[in-house]
BALO-390902 format. One line per field, with one value per atom (N, C-alpha, C): residue number from 1; residue in three letters; x, y, z. Coordinates in Angstrom, 1 decimal. Layout:
// residues N
pos = NUM / ...
code = Ala / ...
px = X / ...
py = Y / ...
pz = Z / ...
END
This chain:
// residues 166
pos = 1 / 1 / 1 / 2 / 2 / 2 / 3 / 3 / 3 / 4 / 4 / 4 / 5 / 5 / 5 / 6 / 6 / 6 / 7 / 7 / 7 / 8 / 8 / 8 / 9 / 9 / 9 / 10 / 10 / 10 / 11 / 11 / 11 / 12 / 12 / 12 / 13 / 13 / 13 / 14 / 14 / 14 / 15 / 15 / 15 / 16 / 16 / 16 / 17 / 17 / 17 / 18 / 18 / 18 / 19 / 19 / 19 / 20 / 20 / 20 / 21 / 21 / 21 / 22 / 22 / 22 / 23 / 23 / 23 / 24 / 24 / 24 / 25 / 25 / 25 / 26 / 26 / 26 / 27 / 27 / 27 / 28 / 28 / 28 / 29 / 29 / 29 / 30 / 30 / 30 / 31 / 31 / 31 / 32 / 32 / 32 / 33 / 33 / 33 / 34 / 34 / 34 / 35 / 35 / 35 / 36 / 36 / 36 / 37 / 37 / 37 / 38 / 38 / 38 / 39 / 39 / 39 / 40 / 40 / 40 / 41 / 41 / 41 / 42 / 42 / 42 / 43 / 43 / 43 / 44 / 44 / 44 / 45 / 45 / 45 / 46 / 46 / 46 / 47 / 47 / 47 / 48 / 48 / 48 / 49 / 49 / 49 / 50 / 50 / 50 / 51 / 51 / 51 / 52 / 52 / 52 / 53 / 53 / 53 / 54 / 54 / 54 / 55 / 55 / 55 / 56 / 56 / 56 / 57 / 57 / 57 / 58 / 58 / 58 / 59 / 59 / 59 / 60 / 60 / 60 / 61 / 61 / 61 / 62 / 62 / 62 / 63 / 63 / 63 / 64 / 64 / 64 / 65 / 65 / 65 / 66 / 66 / 66 / 67 / 67 / 67 / 68 / 68 / 68 / 69 / 69 / 69 / 70 / 70 / 70 / 71 / 71 / 71 / 72 / 72 / 72 / 73 / 73 / 73 / 74 / 74 / 74 / 75 / 75 / 75 / 76 / 76 / 76 / 77 / 77 / 77 / 78 / 78 / 78 / 79 / 79 / 79 / 80 / 80 / 80 / 81 / 81 / 81 / 82 / 82 / 82 / 83 / 83 / 83 / 84 / 84 / 84 / 85 / 85 / 85 / 86 / 86 / 86 / 87 / 87 / 87 / 88 / 88 / 88 / 89 / 89 / 89 / 90 / 90 / 90 / 91 / 91 / 91 / 92 / 92 / 92 / 93 / 93 / 93 / 94 / 94 / 94 / 95 / 95 / 95 / 96 / 96 / 96 / 97 / 97 / 97 / 98 / 98 / 98 / 99 / 99 / 99 / 100 / 100 / 100 / 101 / 101 / 101 / 102 / 102 / 102 / 103 / 103 / 103 / 104 / 104 / 104 / 105 / 105 / 105 / 106 / 106 / 106 / 107 / 107 / 107 / 108 / 108 / 108 / 109 / 109 / 109 / 110 / 110 / 110 / 111 / 111 / 111 / 112 / 112 / 112 / 113 / 113 / 113 / 114 / 114 / 114 / 115 / 115 / 115 / 116 / 116 / 116 / 117 / 117 / 117 / 118 / 118 / 118 / 119 / 119 / 119 / 120 / 120 / 120 / 121 / 121 / 121 / 122 / 122 / 122 / 123 / 123 / 123 / 124 / 124 / 124 / 125 / 125 / 125 / 126 / 126 / 126 / 127 / 127 / 127 / 128 / 128 / 128 / 129 / 129 / 129 / 130 / 130 / 130 / 131 / 131 / 131 / 132 / 132 / 132 / 133 / 133 / 133 / 134 / 134 / 134 / 135 / 135 / 135 / 136 / 136 / 136 / 137 / 137 / 137 / 138 / 138 / 138 / 139 / 139 / 139 / 140 / 140 / 140 / 141 / 141 / 141 / 142 / 142 / 142 / 143 / 143 / 143 / 144 / 144 / 144 / 145 / 145 / 145 / 146 / 146 / 146 / 147 / 147 / 147 / 148 / 148 / 148 / 149 / 149 / 149 / 150 / 150 / 150 / 151 / 151 / 151 / 152 / 152 / 152 / 153 / 153 / 153 / 154 / 154 / 154 / 155 / 155 / 155 / 156 / 156 / 156 / 157 / 157 / 157 / 158 / 158 / 158 / 159 / 159 / 159 / 160 / 160 / 160 / 161 / 161 / 161 / 162 / 162 / 162 / 163 / 163 / 163 / 164 / 164 / 164 / 165 / 165 / 165 / 166 / 166 / 166
code = Unk / Unk / Unk / Unk / Unk / Unk / Unk / Unk / Unk / Unk / Unk / Unk / Unk / Unk / Unk / Unk / Unk / Unk / Unk / Unk / Unk / Unk / Unk / Unk / Unk / Unk / Unk / Unk / Unk / Unk / Unk / Unk / Unk / Unk / Unk / Unk / Unk / Unk / Unk / Unk / Unk / Unk / Unk / Unk / Unk / Unk / Unk / Unk / Unk / Unk / Unk / Unk / Unk / Unk / Unk / Unk / Unk / Unk / Unk / Unk / Unk / Unk / Unk / Unk / Unk / Unk / Unk / Unk / Unk / Unk / Unk / Unk / Unk / Unk / Unk / Unk / Unk / Unk / Unk / Unk / Unk / Unk / Unk / Unk / Unk / Unk / Unk / Unk / Unk / Unk / Unk / Unk / Unk / Unk / Unk / Unk / Unk / Unk / Unk / Unk / Unk / Unk / Unk / Unk / Unk / Unk / Unk / Unk / Unk / Unk / Unk / Unk / Unk / Unk / Unk / Unk / Unk / Unk / Unk / Unk / Unk / Unk / Unk / Unk / Unk / Unk / Unk / Unk / Unk / Unk / Unk / Unk / Unk / Unk / Unk / Unk / Unk / Unk / Unk / Unk / Unk / Unk / Unk / Unk / Unk / Unk / Unk / Unk / Unk / Unk / Unk / Unk / Unk / Unk / Unk / Unk / Unk / Unk / Unk / Unk / Unk / Unk / Unk / Unk / Unk / Unk / Unk / Unk / Unk / Unk / Unk / Unk / Unk / Unk / Unk / Unk / Unk / Unk / Unk / Unk / Unk / Unk / Unk / Unk / Unk / Unk / Unk / Unk / Unk / Unk / Unk / Unk / Unk / Unk / Unk / Unk / Unk / Unk / Unk / Unk / Unk / Unk / Unk / Unk / Unk / Unk / Unk / Unk / Unk / Unk / Unk / Unk / Unk / Unk / Unk / Unk / Unk / Unk / Unk / Unk / Unk / Unk / Unk / Unk / Unk / Unk / Unk / Unk / Unk / Unk / Unk / Unk / Unk / Unk / Unk / Unk / Unk / Unk / Unk / Unk / Unk / Unk / Unk / Unk / Unk / Unk / Unk / Unk / Unk / Unk / Unk / Unk / Unk / Unk / Unk / Unk / Unk / Unk / Unk / Unk / Unk / Unk / Unk / Unk / Unk / Unk / Unk / Unk / Unk / Unk / Unk / Unk / Unk / Unk / Unk / Unk / Unk / Unk / Unk / Unk / Unk / Unk / Unk / Unk / Unk / Unk / Unk / Unk / Unk / Unk / Unk / Unk / Unk / Unk / Unk / Unk / Unk / Unk / Unk / Unk / Unk / Unk / Unk / Unk / Unk / Unk / Unk / Unk / Unk / Unk / Unk / Unk / Unk / Unk / Unk / Unk / Unk / Unk / Unk / Unk / Unk / Unk / Unk / Unk / Unk / Unk / Unk / Unk / Unk / Unk / Unk / Unk / Unk / Unk / Unk / Unk / Unk / Unk / Unk / Unk / Unk / Unk / Unk / Unk / Unk / Unk / Unk / Unk / Unk / Unk / Unk / Unk / Unk / Unk / Unk / Unk / Unk / Unk / Unk / Unk / Unk / Unk / Unk / Unk / Unk / Unk / Unk / Unk / Unk / Unk / Unk / Unk / Unk / Unk / Unk / Unk / Unk / Unk / Unk / Unk / Unk / Unk / Unk / Unk / Unk / Unk / Unk / Unk / Unk / Unk / Unk / Unk / Unk / Unk / Unk / Unk / Unk / Unk / Unk / Unk / Unk / Unk / Unk / Unk / Unk / Unk / Unk / Unk / Unk / Unk / Unk / Unk / Unk / Unk / Unk / Unk / Unk / Unk / Unk / Unk / Unk / Unk / Unk / Unk / Unk / Unk / Unk / Unk / Unk / Unk / Unk / Unk / Unk / Unk / Unk / Unk / Unk / Unk / Unk / Unk / Unk / Unk / Unk / Unk / Unk / Unk / Unk / Unk / Unk / Unk / Unk / Unk / Unk / Unk / Unk / Unk / Unk / Unk / Unk / Unk / Unk / Unk / Unk / Unk / Unk / Unk / Unk / Unk / Unk / Unk / Unk / Unk / Unk / Unk / Unk / Unk / Unk / Unk / Unk / Unk / Unk / Unk / Unk / Unk / Unk / Unk / Unk / Unk / Unk / Unk / Unk / Unk / Unk / Unk / Unk / Unk / Unk / Unk
px = -45.1 / -45.4 / -45.5 / -44.7 / -44.6 / -44.5 / -43.6 / -43.4 / -43.1 / -42.5 / -42.2 / -43.4 / -44.5 / -45.7 / -46.8 / -47.5 / -48.6 / -49.9 / -50.8 / -52.0 / -52.8 / -52.8 / -53.5 / -52.9 / -51.7 / -51.1 / -52.0 / -51.9 / -52.7 / -51.9 / -52.7 / -52.1 / -52.7 / -51.9 / -52.4 / -51.9 / -52.8 / -52.5 / -52.7 / -51.7 / -51.6 / -51.6 / -52.7 / -52.8 / -51.9 / -51.0 / -50.2 / -50.8 / -50.4 / -51.0 / -50.5 / -49.5 / -49.0 / -48.4 / -48.2 / -47.6 / -46.1 / -45.5 / -44.0 / -43.4 / -42.2 / -41.5 / -40.7 / -40.1 / -39.5 / -38.5 / -37.5 / -36.5 / -37.2 / -38.2 / -38.9 / -39.6 / -40.3 / -41.0 / -40.0 / -38.9 / -37.9 / -37.3 / -37.1 / -36.5 / -37.5 / -38.8 / -39.8 / -39.9 / -39.9 / -40.0 / -38.8 / -37.6 / -36.4 / -36.4 / -37.0 / -37.1 / -38.0 / -39.1 / -40.0 / -39.4 / -38.8 / -38.2 / -37.1 / -36.4 / -35.3 / -35.8 / -37.0 / -37.6 / -38.3 / -38.8 / -39.6 / -38.9 / -37.6 / -37.0 / -37.2 / -37.4 / -37.5 / -38.9 / -39.9 / -41.3 / -41.7 / -42.3 / -42.7 / -44.2 / -44.8 / -46.2 / -46.2 / -46.4 / -46.3 / -45.0 / -43.9 / -42.6 / -42.4 / -43.3 / -43.1 / -42.7 / -41.7 / -41.3 / -42.4 / -42.5 / -43.5 / -42.7 / -43.1 / -42.5 / -43.3 / -42.6 / -43.3 / -42.5 / -43.1 / -42.6 / -43.3 / -42.7 / -43.3 / -43.1 / -44.1 / -44.0 / -44.7 / -44.4 / -45.1 / -45.9 / -47.2 / -48.0 / -48.4 / -48.3 / -48.7 / -48.1 / -47.1 / -46.4 / -47.3 / -48.4 / -49.4 / -49.8 / -49.5 / -49.9 / -48.7 / -48.6 / -47.6 / -48.3 / -47.9 / -48.4 / -47.5 / -48.0 / -47.2 / -48.0 / -47.4 / -47.9 / -47.2 / -47.9 / -47.4 / -48.0 / -47.2 / -47.7 / -46.8 / -47.4 / -46.6 / -46.1 / -46.9 / -46.5 / -47.6 / -47.3 / -48.3 / -49.5 / -49.4 / -50.5 / -51.4 / -50.8 / -51.6 / -52.0 / -51.4 / -51.6 / -52.3 / -53.6 / -54.3 / -54.6 / -54.4 / -54.8 / -53.7 / -52.4 / -51.3 / -50.9 / -51.0 / -50.5 / -51.5 / -51.0 / -51.9 / -52.2 / -53.1 / -53.5 / -52.2 / -51.5 / -50.4 / -49.3 / -49.1 / -48.2 / -48.6 / -49.8 / -50.3 / -50.0 / -50.3 / -50.0 / -48.5 / -47.7 / -46.2 / -45.8 / -46.4 / -46.2 / -46.7 / -47.8 / -48.3 / -47.5 / -46.9 / -46.0 / -44.7 / -44.2 / -43.0 / -43.3 / -44.5 / -44.8 / -44.9 / -45.6 / -45.7 / -44.3 / -43.4 / -42.0 / -41.3 / -41.5 / -40.9 / -41.5 / -42.8 / -43.4 / -42.9 / -42.8 / -42.3 / -40.8 / -40.0 / -38.6 / -38.4 / -39.4 / -39.3 / -40.3 / -40.7 / -41.6 / -42.9 / -43.4 / -44.7 / -45.8 / -47.0 / -48.1 / -49.1 / -50.0 / -51.2 / -52.2 / -52.9 / -54.0 / -55.2 / -56.1 / -57.3 / -58.0 / -58.5 / -59.3 / -60.6 / -61.0 / -62.3 / -62.0 / -60.8 / -60.5 / -60.7 / -61.0 / -61.0 / -59.8 / -58.9 / -57.7 / -58.0 / -57.9 / -58.3 / -57.4 / -57.4 / -56.6 / -57.5 / -56.9 / -57.6 / -57.5 / -58.0 / -58.0 / -56.6 / -55.6 / -54.2 / -53.5 / -54.2 / -53.6 / -52.9 / -53.0 / -52.3 / -53.2 / -52.6 / -53.3 / -53.8 / -55.1 / -55.7 / -56.4 / -56.5 / -57.2 / -58.1 / -59.4 / -60.4 / -61.2 / -61.7 / -62.7 / -63.9 / -64.6 / -65.7 / -66.8 / -67.1 / -68.2 / -67.7 / -66.4 / -65.9 / -65.9 / -65.6 / -65.6 / -67.0 / -67.9 / -69.4 / -69.8 / -69.4 / -69.7 / -69.2 / -68.0 / -67.5 / -68.3 / -68.8 / -69.7 / -71.0 / -71.5 / -72.8 / -72.7 / -71.5 / -71.3 / -70.9 / -70.6 / -70.2 / -68.7 / -67.9 / -66.4 / -65.7 / -66.5 / -66.0 / -67.1 / -66.8 / -67.9 / -67.3 / -68.1 / -67.7 / -66.4 / -66.0 / -64.7 / -63.5 / -63.8 / -62.7 / -61.8 / -60.5 / -59.7 / -59.4 / -59.7 / -59.5 / -58.4 / -57.8 / -56.9 / -57.7 / -57.9 / -58.7 / -57.8 / -57.9 / -57.0 / -57.8 / -58.8 / -59.7 / -59.3 / -58.3 / -57.9 / -57.4 / -57.7 / -57.2 / -56.3 / -56.3 / -55.4 / -54.5 / -53.4 / -52.5 / -53.1 / -53.8 / -54.5 / -55.5 / -56.3 / -57.2 / -56.6 / -55.5 / -54.7 / -54.2 / -53.6 / -53.1 / -54.1 / -55.3 / -56.3 / -57.0 / -57.1 / -57.9 / -57.0 / -55.9 / -55.0 / -55.5 / -54.7 / -55.2 / -55.7 / -55.3 / -55.9 / -57.0 / -58.2 / -59.4 / -60.4 / -61.3 / -62.4 / -63.3 / -63.7 / -64.5 / -65.8 / -66.3 / -67.5 / -67.4 / -66.1 / -65.8 / -65.4 / -65.5 / -65.0 / -66.1 / -65.7 / -66.6 / -67.2 / -66.5 / -67.0 / -68.3 / -68.5 / -69.8 / -71.0 / -70.9 / -71.9 / -72.1 / -70.9 / -70.9 / -71.3 / -71.1 / -71.4 / -72.4 / -73.2 / -74.1 / -73.7 / -72.5 / -72.0 / -72.4 / -73.4 / -74.0 / -73.6
py = 34.8 / 33.7 / 32.4 / 31.5 / 30.2 / 30.5 / 31.3 / 31.9 / 30.9 / 29.8 / 28.8 / 28.0 / 28.1 / 27.2 / 27.9 / 27.3 / 27.9 / 28.1 / 28.9 / 29.2 / 27.9 / 26.9 / 25.8 / 24.7 / 25.0 / 24.1 / 24.0 / 22.8 / 22.5 / 23.2 / 23.7 / 24.4 / 23.8 / 23.6 / 23.1 / 24.2 / 24.7 / 25.7 / 25.1 / 25.3 / 24.8 / 25.9 / 26.1 / 27.2 / 26.8 / 27.7 / 27.5 / 28.0 / 27.4 / 27.7 / 29.0 / 29.6 / 30.9 / 31.7 / 32.9 / 33.8 / 33.7 / 33.5 / 33.4 / 34.7 / 35.0 / 36.2 / 35.8 / 36.8 / 36.5 / 35.5 / 35.4 / 34.3 / 33.0 / 32.9 / 31.6 / 31.2 / 32.1 / 31.8 / 31.2 / 31.9 / 31.6 / 30.2 / 29.9 / 28.6 / 27.5 / 27.7 / 26.7 / 26.5 / 27.6 / 27.5 / 26.7 / 27.0 / 26.3 / 24.8 / 24.5 / 23.1 / 22.3 / 22.8 / 22.2 / 22.2 / 23.3 / 23.4 / 22.3 / 22.0 / 21.0 / 19.7 / 19.4 / 18.1 / 18.0 / 19.1 / 19.1 / 18.4 / 18.5 / 17.9 / 16.4 / 15.8 / 14.3 / 13.8 / 14.8 / 14.4 / 13.8 / 12.6 / 12.0 / 11.4 / 11.2 / 10.7 / 9.6 / 8.4 / 7.2 / 7.3 / 7.4 / 7.5 / 8.7 / 9.6 / 10.8 / 12.0 / 12.8 / 13.9 / 14.9 / 15.5 / 16.6 / 17.9 / 18.9 / 20.2 / 21.0 / 21.5 / 22.1 / 23.3 / 24.1 / 25.2 / 25.4 / 26.0 / 26.3 / 27.8 / 28.3 / 29.7 / 29.9 / 30.8 / 31.1 / 32.4 / 32.4 / 33.5 / 34.3 / 35.5 / 36.4 / 35.9 / 35.2 / 34.6 / 33.6 / 33.2 / 32.3 / 31.1 / 31.0 / 29.8 / 29.3 / 28.0 / 27.4 / 27.0 / 27.5 / 27.1 / 26.2 / 25.1 / 24.1 / 24.1 / 24.5 / 24.3 / 23.3 / 22.6 / 21.4 / 21.2 / 20.6 / 20.2 / 19.1 / 18.1 / 17.0 / 17.3 / 17.8 / 18.2 / 19.1 / 19.9 / 20.8 / 20.0 / 18.8 / 18.0 / 17.6 / 17.3 / 16.9 / 18.0 / 19.1 / 20.3 / 19.9 / 20.1 / 20.0 / 18.6 / 17.6 / 16.3 / 15.3 / 15.8 / 14.9 / 14.2 / 14.9 / 14.3 / 13.3 / 12.1 / 11.1 / 11.3 / 10.5 / 10.6 / 10.2 / 9.1 / 8.7 / 9.8 / 10.5 / 11.6 / 12.7 / 13.0 / 14.0 / 13.6 / 12.4 / 11.9 / 12.1 / 11.7 / 11.9 / 13.3 / 14.3 / 15.7 / 16.1 / 15.6 / 16.1 / 15.5 / 14.3 / 13.8 / 14.7 / 15.1 / 15.9 / 17.3 / 17.8 / 19.1 / 18.9 / 17.9 / 17.6 / 17.5 / 16.8 / 16.6 / 18.0 / 18.8 / 20.2 / 21.0 / 20.9 / 21.7 / 21.2 / 19.9 / 19.4 / 19.8 / 19.8 / 20.2 / 21.6 / 22.5 / 23.9 / 24.2 / 23.2 / 23.4 / 24.1 / 23.8 / 24.4 / 23.3 / 23.8 / 22.9 / 23.5 / 22.8 / 23.3 / 23.8 / 24.9 / 25.4 / 24.5 / 24.6 / 23.7 / 24.0 / 23.1 / 23.3 / 24.0 / 24.0 / 24.7 / 26.1 / 26.6 / 27.9 / 28.9 / 30.2 / 31.3 / 32.1 / 32.3 / 33.2 / 34.5 / 35.6 / 36.9 / 38.0 / 39.2 / 40.3 / 41.1 / 41.3 / 42.1 / 43.6 / 44.4 / 45.9 / 46.5 / 45.8 / 46.2 / 45.7 / 44.8 / 44.2 / 42.9 / 42.4 / 41.2 / 40.0 / 38.9 / 37.6 / 37.1 / 36.7 / 36.0 / 34.8 / 33.8 / 32.5 / 32.1 / 32.0 / 31.6 / 30.4 / 29.6 / 28.6 / 29.3 / 28.6 / 29.2 / 29.8 / 29.1 / 29.8 / 31.1 / 31.2 / 32.5 / 33.6 / 33.2 / 34.2 / 34.6 / 33.7 / 34.0 / 35.0 / 34.8 / 35.9 / 37.2 / 37.3 / 38.6 / 39.2 / 38.3 / 38.9 / 39.4 / 38.7 / 39.1 / 40.4 / 40.5 / 41.8 / 43.0 / 42.7 / 43.7 / 44.0 / 43.2 / 43.4 / 42.8 / 41.9 / 41.4 / 41.5 / 41.6 / 41.8 / 41.4 / 41.8 / 41.5 / 42.1 / 43.1 / 43.8 / 43.2 / 42.4 / 41.8 / 40.9 / 41.1 / 40.3 / 38.9 / 37.9 / 36.6 / 35.9 / 34.9 / 34.1 / 33.0 / 33.0 / 32.1 / 31.1 / 29.8 / 28.7 / 27.8 / 28.2 / 27.4 / 27.3 / 28.1 / 28.0 / 26.6 / 26.1 / 24.8 / 24.9 / 26.0 / 26.2 / 27.4 / 27.5 / 28.6 / 29.8 / 29.7 / 30.8 / 31.5 / 30.6 / 31.2 / 31.9 / 31.4 / 32.0 / 33.3 / 33.3 / 34.6 / 35.6 / 35.2 / 36.2 / 36.8 / 36.0 / 36.5 / 36.6 / 36.0 / 36.1 / 35.2 / 35.2 / 34.4 / 35.3 / 36.5 / 37.6 / 38.2 / 38.0 / 38.6 / 39.1 / 40.1 / 40.4 / 39.2 / 39.0 / 37.9 / 37.8 / 38.9 / 38.9 / 38.4 / 38.2 / 37.6 / 36.2 / 35.5 / 34.2 / 33.2 / 32.1 / 31.1 / 31.6 / 32.5 / 33.0 / 33.8 / 34.4 / 35.1 / 34.2 / 33.0 / 32.1 / 31.5 / 31.1 / 30.5 / 31.3 / 32.7 / 33.6 / 34.6 / 34.4 / 35.3 / 36.8 / 37.0 / 38.3 / 38.9 / 39.6 / 40.2 / 41.6
pz = 39.4 / 40.3 / 39.3 / 39.7 / 39.0 / 37.4 / 37.1 / 35.8 / 34.7 / 35.0 / 33.9 / 33.5 / 34.2 / 33.9 / 33.2 / 32.3 / 31.6 / 32.5 / 32.1 / 32.9 / 33.1 / 32.3 / 32.4 / 33.4 / 33.9 / 34.9 / 36.1 / 36.6 / 37.9 / 39.1 / 40.0 / 41.2 / 42.4 / 43.4 / 44.8 / 45.8 / 46.6 / 47.6 / 49.0 / 49.8 / 51.1 / 52.1 / 52.9 / 53.8 / 55.1 / 55.4 / 56.6 / 57.9 / 59.0 / 60.3 / 60.9 / 60.3 / 60.8 / 59.6 / 59.8 / 58.8 / 58.9 / 57.7 / 57.6 / 57.3 / 57.9 / 57.4 / 56.2 / 55.5 / 54.2 / 54.2 / 55.2 / 55.2 / 55.4 / 56.3 / 56.5 / 55.2 / 54.6 / 53.3 / 52.3 / 52.2 / 51.1 / 51.5 / 52.7 / 53.2 / 52.8 / 53.1 / 52.7 / 51.3 / 50.5 / 49.0 / 48.5 / 49.0 / 48.6 / 48.9 / 50.1 / 50.5 / 49.5 / 49.2 / 48.3 / 46.9 / 46.5 / 45.1 / 44.9 / 46.0 / 46.0 / 45.6 / 46.0 / 45.8 / 44.4 / 43.9 / 42.7 / 41.5 / 41.2 / 40.1 / 40.1 / 41.2 / 41.3 / 41.2 / 41.0 / 41.0 / 39.6 / 39.7 / 38.5 / 38.7 / 37.6 / 37.7 / 36.5 / 37.0 / 36.0 / 35.2 / 35.8 / 35.3 / 34.3 / 34.3 / 33.4 / 34.4 / 34.0 / 34.9 / 34.9 / 36.1 / 36.3 / 36.3 / 35.4 / 35.5 / 36.6 / 37.6 / 38.7 / 39.3 / 40.0 / 40.7 / 42.0 / 42.9 / 44.2 / 44.6 / 45.3 / 45.8 / 47.1 / 47.9 / 49.1 / 48.8 / 49.0 / 48.7 / 50.0 / 50.1 / 51.2 / 52.5 / 52.5 / 53.7 / 54.4 / 53.8 / 54.5 / 53.7 / 52.5 / 51.7 / 50.8 / 50.7 / 49.8 / 48.6 / 47.4 / 46.1 / 45.4 / 44.8 / 44.0 / 42.7 / 41.7 / 40.3 / 39.5 / 38.6 / 37.9 / 36.6 / 35.7 / 34.4 / 33.9 / 33.2 / 32.7 / 31.3 / 30.4 / 29.1 / 28.6 / 27.5 / 26.9 / 26.5 / 26.1 / 25.6 / 26.8 / 28.0 / 29.1 / 30.0 / 29.9 / 30.8 / 32.2 / 32.3 / 33.5 / 33.9 / 33.1 / 33.5 / 33.7 / 33.7 / 33.6 / 34.9 / 36.0 / 37.3 / 37.9 / 38.1 / 38.6 / 40.1 / 40.6 / 42.0 / 42.9 / 42.4 / 43.1 / 43.1 / 42.0 / 41.9 / 42.9 / 43.0 / 43.9 / 45.3 / 45.6 / 47.0 / 47.3 / 46.4 / 46.6 / 46.8 / 46.1 / 46.3 / 47.6 / 48.1 / 49.4 / 50.5 / 50.3 / 51.4 / 51.4 / 50.2 / 50.2 / 50.8 / 50.6 / 51.2 / 52.7 / 53.2 / 54.6 / 55.3 / 54.5 / 55.1 / 55.2 / 54.2 / 54.2 / 55.3 / 55.5 / 56.6 / 57.9 / 58.1 / 59.3 / 59.6 / 58.6 / 58.7 / 59.1 / 58.8 / 59.2 / 60.4 / 61.0 / 62.2 / 61.9 / 60.7 / 60.2 / 60.2 / 60.1 / 59.9 / 59.0 / 58.5 / 57.7 / 58.7 / 58.2 / 59.0 / 58.8 / 59.8 / 59.7 / 58.4 / 57.7 / 56.5 / 56.7 / 58.0 / 58.4 / 59.0 / 58.9 / 59.4 / 58.2 / 58.6 / 57.6 / 58.0 / 57.0 / 57.2 / 56.5 / 57.3 / 56.8 / 57.4 / 56.7 / 57.3 / 58.3 / 59.4 / 60.4 / 60.1 / 61.0 / 60.8 / 60.7 / 61.2 / 61.1 / 59.9 / 59.2 / 58.0 / 58.2 / 59.4 / 59.8 / 59.5 / 59.2 / 59.0 / 60.3 / 60.3 / 61.5 / 60.9 / 61.7 / 61.3 / 62.4 / 62.0 / 63.0 / 62.5 / 63.4 / 63.0 / 62.4 / 61.5 / 60.8 / 61.7 / 62.8 / 63.7 / 64.3 / 64.6 / 65.1 / 64.0 / 62.8 / 61.7 / 61.4 / 61.5 / 61.3 / 62.3 / 63.6 / 64.6 / 64.2 / 63.7 / 63.2 / 62.1 / 61.2 / 60.1 / 60.6 / 61.6 / 62.2 / 63.0 / 63.6 / 64.4 / 63.5 / 62.2 / 61.3 / 61.3 / 62.2 / 62.2 / 61.0 / 60.3 / 59.0 / 58.0 / 56.8 / 55.8 / 54.4 / 53.4 / 52.0 / 51.6 / 52.2 / 51.8 / 52.6 / 53.6 / 54.4 / 53.5 / 53.5 / 52.7 / 53.3 / 52.5 / 53.0 / 52.1 / 52.6 / 51.7 / 51.1 / 49.8 / 49.1 / 48.4 / 48.9 / 48.4 / 47.5 / 46.8 / 46.0 / 44.6 / 44.1 / 42.7 / 42.4 / 41.2 / 40.8 / 39.6 / 39.0 / 37.8 / 38.1 / 37.5 / 37.7 / 37.1 / 35.9 / 35.3 / 36.2 / 37.0 / 37.9 / 39.0 / 39.5 / 40.6 / 40.1 / 38.9 / 38.3 / 38.1 / 37.6 / 37.3 / 38.6 / 39.6 / 40.8 / 42.0 / 42.1 / 43.2 / 44.4 / 45.4 / 46.6 / 47.7 / 47.7 / 48.6 / 47.9 / 48.5 / 47.8 / 48.8 / 48.4 / 49.2 / 49.5 / 50.7 / 51.0 / 50.1 / 49.8 / 49.0 / 47.6 / 47.2 / 45.8 / 45.9 / 47.1 / 47.2 / 47.8 / 48.1 / 48.7 / 50.0 / 50.6 / 51.9 / 51.7 / 50.6 / 50.3 / 50.5 / 49.9 / 50.1 / 51.5 / 52.0 / 53.3 / 54.5 / 54.4 / 55.4 / 55.0 / 53.9 / 53.4 / 53.4 / 52.7 / 52.6 / 51.2 / 51.3 / 50.0 / 49.9
END
């Protein structure tokens, strides 16, 4: 995953509103990857890669130089990348999931996305718990993403605190 970048590279994870099949995921990745060589931050080229994770999240990793690693891309550069991602999503008829949704694997292993109050009801009823796999898009470095992955038991993520999953 994003093999040309070091662990300290910055990563942005965009949660998609639906699950992509393999051809759709590859088409989205290729669209974003086609834009990446033009990405600059304060006239410095950004070394970057894109990947689709679990058919449900777009990952964009970036670094300016080995000296700048995690601090090199400016706010304006990030805004430019976010506009390019939005354009690619639009071109493929895709959208971002609500930032207040919880995306998790159901009993059949399929991705579901629910508003937080609905997911809370599942935790209270016992239909979801600490072992429920969620898509965690909180990693900010590639090393963190590589070490922990994006698909994780809810009890090991932000959801443990948000939904009292002990």
